[in-house]
Every structure is written in C-alpha cells, then in structure tokens.
BAGUNU-213070 format. One line per field, with one value per residue (C-alpha): residue in three letters; residue number from 1; x, y, z. Coordinates in Angstrom, 3 decimals, padded with zeros to 6 digits. Example, Ala and Ser with C-alpha at 12.3 -4.5 7.8 and 13.67 -1.06 7.14 Angstrom:
# residues 2
resn [Ala, Ser]
resi [1, 2]
x [012.300, 013.670]
y [-004.500, -001.060]
z [007.800, 007.140]
END
This chain:
# residues 454
resn [Met, Arg, Gly, Leu, Asn, Leu, Arg, Ile, Glu, Pro, Gly, Glu, Arg, Val, Leu, Leu, Leu, Gly, Glu, Ser, Gly, Ala, Gly, Lys, Ser, Thr, Phe, Leu, His, Ser, Leu, Ala, Gly, Val, Val, Gly, Asp, Asp, Glu, Gly, Glu, Ser, Glu, Gly, Ser, Leu, Leu, Val, Asp, Gly, Glu, His, Pro, Ala, Ala, His, Arg, Gly, Arg, Thr, Gly, Leu, Val, Ile, Gln, Asp, Pro, Asp, Ser, Gln, Val, Ile, Leu, Glu, Arg, Val, Gly, Asp, Asp, Val, Ala, Phe, Gly, Cys, Glu, Asn, Leu, Gly, Val, Pro, Arg, Asp, Glu, Ile, Trp, Arg, Arg, Val, Arg, His, Ser, Leu, Asp, Gln, Gly, Gly, Leu, Asp, Val, Ala, Leu, Asp, Arg, Asn, Thr, Ser, Ala, Leu, Ser, Gly, Gly, Gln, Lys, Gln, Arg, Leu, Ala, Leu, Ala, Gly, Val, Leu, Ala, Met, Gln, Pro, Gly, Leu, Ile, Val, Leu, Asp, Glu, Pro, Thr, Ala, Asn, Leu, Asp, Pro, Gln, Gly, Val, Thr, Glu, Val, Arg, Asp, Ala, Val, Ile, Arg, Val, Ala, Glu, Ala, Thr, Gly, Ala, Thr, Ile, Val, Ile, Val, Glu, His, Arg, Val, Ala, Val, Trp, Ser, Glu, Val, Val, Asp, Arg, Val, Val, Val, Leu, Ala, Ala, Ser, Gly, Gly, Thr, Ile, Ala, Asp, Gly, Ser, Pro, Ser, Glu, Val, Leu, Ser, Arg, Gln, Gly, Glu, Asp, Leu, Ala, Ala, His, Gly, Val, Trp, Ile, Pro, Gln, Phe, Pro, Pro, Pro, Arg, Pro, Gln, Arg, Lys, Glu, Arg, Ala, Val, Gln, Gln, Thr, Leu, Leu, Thr, Thr, His, Asp, Leu, Ser, Val, Gly, Arg, Gly, Lys, Arg, Ala, Val, Ala, Gln, Pro, Arg, Asp, Leu, Ser, Ile, Leu, Ser, Ser, His, Ala, Leu, Ala, Ile, Thr, Gly, Ser, Asn, Gly, Ser, Gly, Lys, Ser, Thr, Leu, Ala, Leu, Thr, Leu, Gly, Gly, Leu, Leu, Pro, Pro, Val, Ser, Gly, Ala, Val, Val, Ala, Ser, Ser, Ala, Leu, Ala, Ala, Gly, Ala, Ala, Glu, His, Pro, Leu, Arg, Trp, Lys, Ser, Arg, Glu, Leu, Leu, Thr, Arg, Ile, Gly, Thr, Val, Phe, Gln, Asp, Pro, Glu, His, Gln, Phe, Leu, Ala, Ser, Thr, Val, Arg, Ala, Glu, Leu, Glu, Val, Gly, Pro, Arg, Ala, Leu, Lys, Leu, Gly, Asp, Ala, Glu, Met, Asp, Ala, Arg, Val, Asp, Glu, Leu, Leu, Thr, Arg, Leu, Arg, Leu, Asp, Arg, Leu, Ala, Asp, Ala, Asn, Pro, Phe, Thr, Leu, Ser, Gly, Gly, Glu, Lys, Arg, Arg, Leu, Ser, Val, Ala, Thr, Ala, Leu, Ala, Thr, Arg, Pro, Arg, Met, Leu, Val, Leu, Asp, Glu, Pro, Thr, Phe, Gly, Gln, Asp, Ser, Arg, Thr, Trp, Ser, Glu, Leu, Leu, Ala, Leu, Leu, Ala, Arg, Leu, Val, Asp, Asp, Gly, Ser, Ser, Val, Val, Ala, Val, Ser, His, Asp, Leu, Asp, Phe, Val, Ala, Ala, Leu, Ala, Asp, Ser, Thr, Val, Ala, Leu, Thr]
resi [1, 2, 3, 4, 5, 6, 7, 8, 9, 10, 11, 12, 13, 14, 15, 16, 17, 18, 19, 20, 21, 22, 23, 24, 25, 26, 27, 28, 29, 30, 31, 32, 33, 34, 35, 36, 37, 38, 39, 40, 41, 42, 43, 44, 45, 46, 47, 48, 49, 50, 51, 52, 53, 54, 55, 56, 57, 58, 59, 60, 61, 62, 63, 64, 65, 66, 67, 68, 69, 70, 71, 72, 73, 74, 75, 76, 77, 78, 79, 80, 81, 82, 83, 84, 85, 86, 87, 88, 89, 90, 91, 92, 93, 94, 95, 96, 97, 98, 99, 100, 101, 102, 103, 104, 105, 106, 107, 108, 109, 110, 111, 112, 113, 114, 115, 116, 117, 118, 119, 120, 121, 122, 123, 124, 125, 126, 127, 128, 129, 130, 131, 132, 133, 134, 135, 136, 137, 138, 139, 140, 141, 142, 143, 144, 145, 146, 147, 148, 149, 150, 151, 152, 153, 154, 155, 156, 157, 158, 159, 160, 161, 162, 163, 164, 165, 166, 167, 168, 169, 170, 171, 172, 173, 174, 175, 176, 177, 178, 179, 180, 181, 182, 183, 184, 185, 186, 187, 188, 189, 190, 191, 192, 193, 194, 195, 196, 197, 198, 199, 200, 201, 202, 203, 204, 205, 206, 207, 208, 209, 210, 211, 212, 213, 214, 215, 216, 217, 218, 219, 220, 221, 222, 223, 224, 225, 226, 227, 228, 229, 230, 231, 232, 233, 234, 235, 236, 237, 238, 239, 240, 241, 242, 243, 244, 245, 246, 247, 248, 249, 250, 251, 252, 253, 254, 255, 256, 257, 258, 259, 260, 261, 262, 263, 264, 265, 266, 267, 268, 269, 270, 271, 272, 273, 274, 275, 276, 277, 278, 279, 280, 281, 282, 283, 284, 285, 286, 287, 288, 289, 290, 291, 292, 293, 294, 295, 296, 297, 298, 299, 300, 301, 302, 303, 304, 305, 306, 307, 308, 309, 310, 311, 312, 313, 314, 315, 316, 317, 318, 319, 320, 321, 322, 323, 324, 325, 326, 327, 328, 329, 330, 331, 332, 333, 334, 335, 336, 337, 338, 339, 340, 341, 342, 343, 344, 345, 346, 347, 348, 349, 350, 351, 352, 353, 354, 355, 356, 357, 358, 359, 360, 361, 362, 363, 364, 365, 366, 367, 368, 369, 370, 371, 372, 373, 374, 375, 376, 377, 378, 379, 380, 381, 382, 383, 384, 385, 386, 387, 388, 389, 390, 391, 392, 393, 394, 395, 396, 397, 398, 399, 400, 401, 402, 403, 404, 405, 406, 407, 408, 409, 410, 411, 412, 413, 414, 415, 416, 417, 418, 419, 420, 421, 422, 423, 424, 425, 426, 427, 428, 429, 430, 431, 432, 433, 434, 435, 436, 437, 438, 439, 440, 441, 442, 443, 444, 445, 446, 447, 448, 449, 450, 451, 452, 453, 454]
x [131.427, 129.415, 129.571, 130.763, 130.563, 131.814, 130.787, 132.731, 132.238, 131.578, 135.041, 136.922, 139.527, 139.261, 141.479, 139.661, 141.918, 141.643, 142.498, 141.043, 137.573, 136.958, 134.118, 135.604, 133.949, 130.401, 130.890, 131.504, 128.661, 126.544, 127.512, 126.652, 123.169, 123.770, 123.455, 119.680, 117.633, 116.344, 120.075, 121.631, 121.185, 121.643, 121.474, 122.057, 121.857, 123.932, 122.649, 124.119, 123.168, 120.672, 119.104, 119.210, 122.320, 119.710, 118.087, 121.475, 122.357, 122.640, 125.013, 127.465, 129.742, 131.357, 134.435, 134.110, 136.713, 136.005, 136.430, 134.658, 131.330, 131.266, 131.165, 127.749, 127.932, 129.584, 131.731, 134.084, 132.286, 128.852, 129.823, 131.440, 128.094, 125.917, 125.532, 125.265, 122.190, 120.584, 121.090, 119.231, 122.049, 122.097, 123.681, 126.443, 127.423, 127.469, 130.150, 132.088, 132.450, 133.069, 136.114, 137.513, 137.092, 138.723, 141.727, 141.730, 141.482, 144.471, 142.621, 143.821, 141.358, 139.076, 135.644, 134.244, 136.435, 134.991, 135.109, 135.792, 139.265, 140.218, 142.546, 141.780, 143.486, 142.320, 138.457, 139.490, 140.349, 137.176, 135.241, 136.680, 135.974, 132.324, 131.932, 133.851, 131.783, 128.588, 130.425, 129.168, 129.616, 130.605, 133.158, 133.979, 136.697, 137.267, 141.044, 141.097, 144.652, 145.033, 145.436, 147.481, 151.014, 152.925, 152.719, 148.902, 148.557, 150.104, 147.574, 144.560, 145.610, 146.109, 143.207, 140.749, 142.368, 142.117, 138.511, 138.273, 139.837, 137.921, 134.426, 134.638, 133.509, 134.143, 136.383, 136.094, 139.091, 139.887, 142.989, 145.715, 148.657, 148.799, 151.742, 150.219, 147.267, 148.954, 150.157, 146.754, 144.127, 143.228, 141.953, 142.630, 140.267, 141.204, 138.297, 138.671, 137.790, 135.758, 133.905, 134.418, 137.677, 141.270, 142.348, 140.783, 142.767, 145.201, 147.524, 150.729, 148.793, 148.006, 150.409, 153.249, 152.007, 150.105, 151.858, 153.294, 150.032, 148.113, 150.918, 150.447, 146.726, 147.487, 147.612, 150.219, 152.859, 155.628, 158.201, 157.391, 157.235, 155.603, 158.253, 159.168, 160.158, 163.450, 164.513, 166.221, 168.283, 166.193, 165.924, 167.293, 165.703, 163.814, 162.207, 158.817, 157.316, 158.765, 157.679, 159.137, 158.317, 155.182, 153.081, 149.839, 146.437, 142.426, 141.554, 144.030, 145.412, 148.728, 149.054, 152.416, 155.227, 157.618, 159.156, 161.118, 160.576, 161.595, 159.492, 161.533, 160.896, 162.035, 161.512, 159.185, 158.992, 157.195, 155.267, 155.393, 154.637, 152.090, 148.407, 147.214, 150.548, 149.259, 150.584, 146.856, 146.579, 150.578, 149.534, 146.371, 148.167, 151.185, 148.329, 146.708, 143.403, 144.429, 145.708, 148.532, 148.242, 151.334, 154.378, 153.908, 153.646, 155.304, 155.003, 158.369, 157.995, 158.526, 155.221, 153.043, 153.444, 152.033, 149.477, 150.014, 152.947, 150.616, 148.681, 145.929, 145.324, 144.840, 141.517, 140.686, 141.448, 144.902, 145.308, 144.557, 147.482, 149.933, 149.054, 146.739, 145.537, 144.359, 142.232, 142.518, 138.866, 138.251, 134.934, 135.258, 136.407, 133.883, 131.444, 130.219, 128.010, 130.569, 134.104, 134.653, 132.970, 134.906, 138.310, 137.031, 135.947, 139.742, 140.111, 136.781, 137.514, 140.696, 138.774, 140.863, 139.763, 137.608, 140.451, 143.319, 140.677, 140.132, 143.589, 144.447, 141.659, 141.777, 145.168, 144.497, 141.602, 143.882, 146.992, 145.263, 142.833, 139.700, 139.028, 135.880, 134.257, 134.290, 130.526, 130.209, 129.434, 132.274, 130.629, 129.861, 133.803, 135.568, 138.001, 141.121, 139.285, 138.069, 141.230, 142.856, 140.472, 140.895, 144.737, 143.526, 141.515, 144.318, 146.611, 144.339, 145.223, 149.086, 149.677, 153.775, 153.196, 151.056, 149.860, 148.354, 147.311, 147.571, 147.603, 148.200, 145.344, 143.146, 145.565, 146.359, 150.196, 149.361, 147.686, 150.146, 152.840, 151.336, 150.261, 153.966, 155.305, 153.227, 153.926, 157.952, 157.365, 156.013, 158.860, 161.467, 160.046, 160.428, 157.025, 156.999, 155.101, 154.657, 152.820, 151.667, 151.913, 152.167, 153.110, 156.706, 157.252, 156.062, 158.491, 161.197, 160.717, 159.811, 160.521, 163.911, 163.256, 161.140, 159.611, 158.710, 156.230, 156.109]
y [196.336, 198.419, 202.233, 203.704, 207.391, 208.373, 211.068, 210.756, 213.684, 213.069, 212.715, 211.565, 208.550, 206.775, 203.770, 201.673, 199.589, 197.753, 193.849, 190.831, 190.541, 194.293, 194.516, 195.981, 193.867, 194.153, 198.184, 197.896, 195.652, 198.231, 200.724, 199.113, 198.168, 194.239, 193.979, 193.686, 194.894, 191.144, 189.795, 189.689, 192.675, 196.523, 200.049, 203.395, 204.448, 204.514, 206.874, 207.540, 210.385, 210.855, 207.781, 204.118, 202.546, 200.278, 203.064, 203.478, 199.910, 201.308, 203.880, 201.964, 199.664, 196.636, 194.547, 192.036, 189.953, 186.883, 187.342, 183.965, 184.760, 188.154, 186.087, 185.684, 185.119, 182.267, 184.778, 187.748, 190.248, 189.432, 189.212, 192.852, 194.243, 192.589, 195.765, 197.983, 196.225, 196.404, 199.811, 200.252, 201.664, 201.478, 198.694, 200.550, 202.292, 199.079, 197.711, 200.636, 200.824, 196.972, 197.094, 200.670, 198.998, 195.782, 197.792, 200.011, 196.802, 195.358, 192.193, 191.305, 188.834, 188.043, 189.251, 185.433, 184.147, 181.549, 183.054, 179.707, 179.741, 182.532, 182.532, 184.278, 187.262, 187.461, 187.057, 189.996, 192.294, 191.142, 192.248, 195.610, 195.956, 194.905, 197.981, 200.582, 199.583, 200.906, 204.200, 204.614, 207.791, 205.476, 202.734, 200.520, 198.031, 194.985, 193.941, 194.464, 193.563, 190.570, 187.853, 189.960, 189.881, 192.685, 194.564, 193.970, 195.566, 198.961, 198.381, 197.974, 200.865, 203.112, 202.361, 202.993, 206.165, 207.667, 206.513, 208.765, 211.740, 211.439, 210.789, 212.471, 209.245, 208.567, 205.532, 203.579, 200.780, 197.708, 196.807, 194.976, 196.405, 200.231, 200.919, 200.291, 203.091, 205.415, 207.643, 208.072, 208.226, 211.543, 209.905, 206.637, 205.280, 202.361, 200.464, 199.279, 195.514, 196.729, 199.131, 202.333, 204.031, 203.882, 206.787, 208.842, 211.236, 211.996, 209.299, 211.157, 212.023, 208.530, 206.309, 208.339, 209.858, 206.607, 204.090, 202.055, 201.828, 200.841, 198.171, 196.716, 196.346, 194.308, 197.353, 196.993, 199.965, 199.981, 201.349, 198.486, 195.091, 192.375, 189.879, 186.757, 183.616, 182.392, 179.230, 176.100, 173.469, 171.162, 167.426, 165.088, 165.843, 163.241, 163.610, 163.501, 163.792, 164.063, 165.245, 163.949, 166.036, 167.613, 169.688, 170.863, 172.291, 172.356, 169.224, 168.761, 172.290, 172.616, 176.185, 175.437, 173.035, 173.319, 169.830, 167.973, 169.217, 167.572, 167.965, 167.728, 167.424, 170.165, 172.352, 175.243, 175.892, 178.821, 178.719, 182.679, 183.782, 186.386, 185.892, 183.164, 181.214, 178.208, 178.514, 177.366, 174.486, 173.406, 173.048, 171.160, 168.828, 168.489, 167.667, 165.015, 166.841, 167.347, 165.025, 166.069, 166.775, 164.710, 163.372, 162.323, 163.111, 160.441, 159.823, 158.362, 155.434, 157.784, 159.526, 156.988, 154.795, 151.824, 153.815, 153.846, 155.854, 158.538, 160.966, 160.980, 157.510, 157.838, 158.017, 161.181, 159.397, 158.503, 162.059, 163.492, 162.233, 162.550, 165.672, 168.383, 171.170, 174.800, 175.973, 179.575, 180.118, 179.079, 178.074, 175.781, 173.464, 174.157, 171.381, 171.872, 174.267, 175.325, 176.351, 173.579, 170.978, 171.826, 171.437, 168.004, 166.754, 165.588, 163.929, 161.871, 160.593, 159.342, 157.927, 159.899, 159.413, 162.319, 163.242, 163.179, 165.321, 167.726, 168.670, 169.190, 171.513, 173.638, 174.146, 175.374, 177.302, 179.162, 179.455, 180.966, 183.217, 181.537, 180.404, 183.044, 181.945, 178.125, 178.073, 180.560, 179.475, 179.243, 181.118, 184.374, 184.516, 187.295, 186.666, 186.482, 184.167, 182.199, 182.044, 181.144, 178.434, 176.628, 176.457, 174.876, 172.179, 171.230, 171.123, 169.324, 166.015, 166.387, 165.790, 165.401, 167.612, 170.838, 172.581, 176.270, 178.571, 182.335, 181.310, 185.026, 186.618, 188.775, 188.877, 191.438, 191.772, 190.110, 187.085, 186.999, 187.008, 184.024, 182.178, 182.393, 181.062, 178.069, 177.128, 177.589, 175.235, 172.701, 172.958, 172.886, 170.030, 168.139, 168.568, 169.929, 173.160, 174.113, 177.399, 179.756, 182.964, 186.647, 187.728, 188.622, 189.323, 186.014, 184.030, 185.971, 185.177, 181.145, 179.757, 177.571, 177.766, 179.411, 177.923, 181.020, 180.349, 182.389]
z [068.401, 070.602, 071.815, 068.413, 068.149, 064.643, 062.043, 058.346, 055.952, 052.747, 050.539, 053.383, 053.433, 056.334, 057.424, 060.055, 062.277, 065.391, 066.498, 065.541, 066.223, 067.261, 064.684, 062.023, 059.473, 061.080, 060.563, 057.182, 056.577, 058.611, 056.514, 053.203, 054.432, 054.378, 058.379, 058.689, 061.557, 062.404, 062.521, 065.900, 068.331, 067.863, 069.735, 068.739, 065.023, 061.776, 059.415, 055.590, 054.071, 056.934, 056.139, 056.957, 055.091, 053.480, 051.489, 049.585, 048.739, 045.311, 046.037, 048.427, 047.235, 049.348, 048.517, 051.343, 053.087, 051.274, 047.456, 046.614, 048.639, 046.088, 042.795, 041.494, 038.015, 035.642, 033.215, 034.885, 032.304, 033.365, 037.036, 037.139, 035.169, 037.528, 040.062, 037.111, 035.777, 038.706, 038.929, 034.973, 033.661, 029.718, 028.087, 025.994, 029.722, 031.394, 029.204, 029.045, 032.932, 032.896, 030.777, 032.383, 036.005, 035.028, 033.853, 037.110, 039.423, 037.324, 036.244, 032.700, 031.734, 028.776, 029.488, 028.857, 031.472, 033.982, 037.279, 038.960, 037.237, 038.723, 041.862, 045.296, 044.400, 040.796, 042.680, 044.603, 042.142, 040.227, 043.344, 043.217, 039.417, 040.099, 042.727, 040.935, 037.778, 039.955, 040.679, 044.149, 046.144, 049.154, 048.983, 051.937, 051.612, 053.830, 053.785, 049.887, 049.551, 051.812, 049.063, 046.437, 045.732, 046.314, 042.962, 043.048, 046.567, 044.983, 041.885, 044.069, 046.584, 043.549, 041.398, 044.965, 045.331, 041.472, 041.790, 045.065, 043.407, 040.182, 041.779, 045.047, 046.857, 050.369, 051.401, 054.072, 054.076, 056.711, 056.831, 059.460, 057.409, 057.962, 055.714, 052.777, 053.281, 055.614, 053.039, 050.990, 054.009, 055.709, 058.917, 061.033, 063.326, 065.812, 067.207, 070.892, 071.143, 074.303, 072.679, 071.216, 069.623, 071.086, 068.454, 065.888, 063.852, 061.032, 060.372, 061.465, 064.928, 065.489, 064.136, 065.259, 068.903, 069.666, 067.695, 070.686, 072.635, 069.300, 068.828, 071.916, 071.113, 067.855, 065.350, 062.778, 063.250, 061.070, 063.820, 066.059, 064.565, 066.713, 067.760, 066.089, 067.887, 068.874, 066.895, 068.283, 067.179, 065.059, 065.032, 062.666, 058.952, 057.092, 053.582, 054.031, 050.421, 047.107, 043.585, 040.391, 037.066, 038.685, 036.839, 038.704, 037.418, 037.705, 035.227, 032.294, 032.125, 034.135, 035.728, 037.168, 036.811, 040.066, 038.460, 041.526, 045.379, 048.341, 051.784, 054.470, 058.455, 060.707, 057.699, 056.577, 052.811, 051.455, 048.270, 046.713, 043.280, 041.557, 041.743, 039.347, 039.109, 040.671, 044.633, 045.959, 043.310, 044.313, 047.949, 047.390, 044.852, 047.639, 050.303, 048.324, 047.595, 043.748, 041.303, 039.195, 035.915, 035.181, 037.382, 040.900, 044.386, 046.298, 050.149, 052.083, 054.210, 056.935, 056.244, 054.762, 057.950, 056.188, 054.081, 050.105, 048.608, 047.020, 049.252, 046.753, 047.316, 051.219, 052.910, 055.242, 057.960, 056.991, 056.013, 059.347, 061.055, 057.780, 056.300, 057.309, 054.718, 056.047, 053.028, 051.421, 052.442, 056.187, 055.618, 053.200, 056.229, 058.788, 059.758, 063.191, 064.924, 067.624, 067.390, 070.209, 068.140, 065.132, 066.823, 067.915, 064.473, 063.810, 067.029, 067.165, 063.738, 065.106, 068.097, 070.756, 074.573, 075.892, 078.205, 075.414, 073.052, 075.655, 076.415, 072.767, 072.195, 075.326, 074.288, 071.038, 071.985, 074.594, 072.120, 069.333, 071.249, 070.600, 074.223, 074.711, 071.540, 072.426, 072.094, 068.879, 065.379, 063.421, 060.719, 062.984, 063.869, 062.229, 059.240, 061.368, 063.845, 061.164, 059.844, 063.169, 063.700, 060.503, 061.458, 064.881, 063.215, 061.548, 064.222, 066.424, 064.746, 065.031, 061.481, 060.201, 057.665, 057.659, 054.230, 054.680, 052.311, 053.192, 057.165, 058.271, 056.243, 058.738, 061.827, 063.925, 064.849, 068.335, 066.908, 063.745, 066.059, 068.112, 065.118, 063.668, 066.864, 067.074, 063.537, 064.409, 067.738, 065.276, 062.700, 065.558, 067.127, 063.686, 061.927, 058.303, 057.125, 053.647, 053.688, 050.481, 051.495, 049.794, 053.700, 053.128, 056.768, 057.622, 054.677, 056.430, 059.793, 059.301, 055.851, 055.508, 051.603, 049.162, 045.983, 043.517, 040.947, 038.179]
END
C-alpha cells in the first residue's frame, strides 16, 4: 500500500474495500500500531489522535484476519480478560466486562472452556470479545465475519454497531462482502492496488454510482455478481470414498455424526452448518488426517490404487496423489521460503522431472494470480493470497480428491470467480471436491450435494 491520503473523523464507521493484495490488512495493522518502523519500508506519516499509533495501543482494538493468531491463553475467560489486565482495569470490572463482551459477541461457552477446543468461527467471536472488553476508542476489524455462519455474521455485525453507538468508538472494517456492512457504515473507502484510492464517499454514492467500475476491480457489489463457470457434461462417476457409521471429533469426544457418506468422482460435496458443528473435523477425518471417534472411512480401489483401504494409514507421499487437503488456516501448511518453492514441495516429493514440475507451478501461479509473488515469502502475503497459495499447493500434485476448508476466505470477486472456475474444471474433468464453506454463493455455484451438520 502506498500513496494513501485519508482522514477519518472520530466516531466514523468506515468500510475499507479493495481487491486482494491492495494493502487493506496492512493499513489496519498500521492503525493499531503493530507494524513497527523497523519492519519493511515506509514513507509519509500515519497519526492517531495526532500521535504515532504505538502511543494508542491500549485505546485501539484490533481483530486480525487469522483468529488463531489472536488466541493467547488456555481458557476462554482468561483470554478475553488479557487485554483488560494489561490496561490495569480493576479485577471486578474485568470479569463484568468479560461476561458482557462474550454475550455481545455471541460466544455462549463456559469461561473455563479450553480455547483450543473452539472452532475457527468461535475463535473469531473470542477475538472480538477480547477487543470489546477493552472498550477501545478505535476498533479495527479485518474480515471479522469470514468464518461465521449466516446467523453469526448478523450477530457480530450488530454487536460491533451496538458498541459503536454506546461508546462513540470509531470503526474501520475490512470486508470483501459489502452487503453485510453497507447499511450500517457512514463511509466506504476503496483502495487501489496501484496505490491511493479508487473511491471514497457514502455507501450510496460509492456503491451505486461507481458499482460497475468497482466490480471490475474485484469489489463485491451485489448488483454486479461475479461470473459463474459454465459446467460441462461429467465423466462417468466412481465411488472414491465411503464412510460407515462415522462419528468424528478430537480425542474420544464426538462432535459430529454424519454416519454414512459416499464421495464420488466428478462430484462436488459441500459441508455446511453452524460454527462448532464439526465441519473442519469431518473434513480432516475424510482427508485421512484425523482418526474417527467411531466407524470407518474407507477408500475404494479406484482411489486407493494399491494403498491400504483406510486413508488414515497412508503415508504422506501416498496422500499426495490421492487426497489433497487445504486447512482452514493457510499458514499451517506452509513449509518453504518462497511462493514458488512452496508450490514445488509436493511435486519434488513425487520426484517429478524439472520440466513437468515447472509447467505445473507456472500454470498455478498464473491461474491463481500469484505469478508476481513467486519470489515472495508465503507468510508475507495478504490473507486472500495465502488462501489461494494453500489451494495451489494441494493442486500441484493433482490428487483425485480435494478437501478444502473455507476455500473462498479473503477473496475479492475476481479471484473468487477464478478459484471457482478452477475447482469446477477439476470436478468436470473427474476429480472429487469436498468443501467446508459458509459461502452460500460458492455452495450454490459449485456443489452437487450438501451435508449440513447441526
């Protein structure tokens, strides 16, 4: 991000938009004073209440894009209390705030609940509660509803607005889906990937008058939805994976009991459901990465191709060409120091020749708009870019079955459409796609069937 000239008045509610990689998250981190002067390059100035943002860290609350990275302590209550304790809030007042902020964020769990047992969406609510408990004057939110079910999206949005109305706090929100926030913000600012802004004004001015142009730049405009792929006639379907009387969970505690499923080639299956219903756990179990609590996951001979019938027993090299898994947190699967090297990990493990490996990597870099970032460190990418890279690493080994957890998280409308087209082509060409998603547009466009967990 560069060349940005912006003034935000006290009490304003600002929705910050822009295509993936435009610098939205960088700006929020800078506002919160957590981008140090010694990190990267900087020019110009950024002031909060006339001072360097670092001077206001106690008065600025930041909810970051990756909720896992914001969890600090083992128990829910302690984690929410952490910020207040650092601000020297009296003990009795801390615990009043903790309970109140958890209610505001819609996280209905015991204060002594282990934070590691929470789902991704629940951790997102936990991060919001920790910020609300601090009662900051400036609240900056980076994709705060991305991993939430539809009801949770509404609850979190309403909680943020109630706090703003009650305290007069200034709110700056980054979201790709504008429909969630457009009716409750005062102002919409759209960053340009090349620097500066494309638009800045009231929601009606920006979204109505410039909607078509903004949609062309990847901004989600409800009146201008992104194109969906044209599907073609499928290949003959085969059964790749079946489950028998399946229960899934972490350890011995079952969190979901989907029972009997069949995963077919040339078929896209969506796994939906509320936060905490066990969607990610089911995905990891189908991917051969978690043991079932009870029942079995069995690969057909078409998928096993000489390996054992239970994917859990497969070695990593056997998984590479059979089942590729994309985790909810992209950083959990990064191994290399550059984007190109990351994409080469799987093909190298398969001992592909240099020419074949380069062809696969170059195609994925181009298709997923990562070619300009080939030499960048994966951990320095934006949230949307990390998501596309994590999908690309799974595709690089061309598995028969692909398991994805929230694959469209952090995508602008253009990259969403391109990612959808890539997955649709895989299904049309005979692969199986299993996707955990709260993205109803994605499910409607790709899924041939849906499993809804409760």
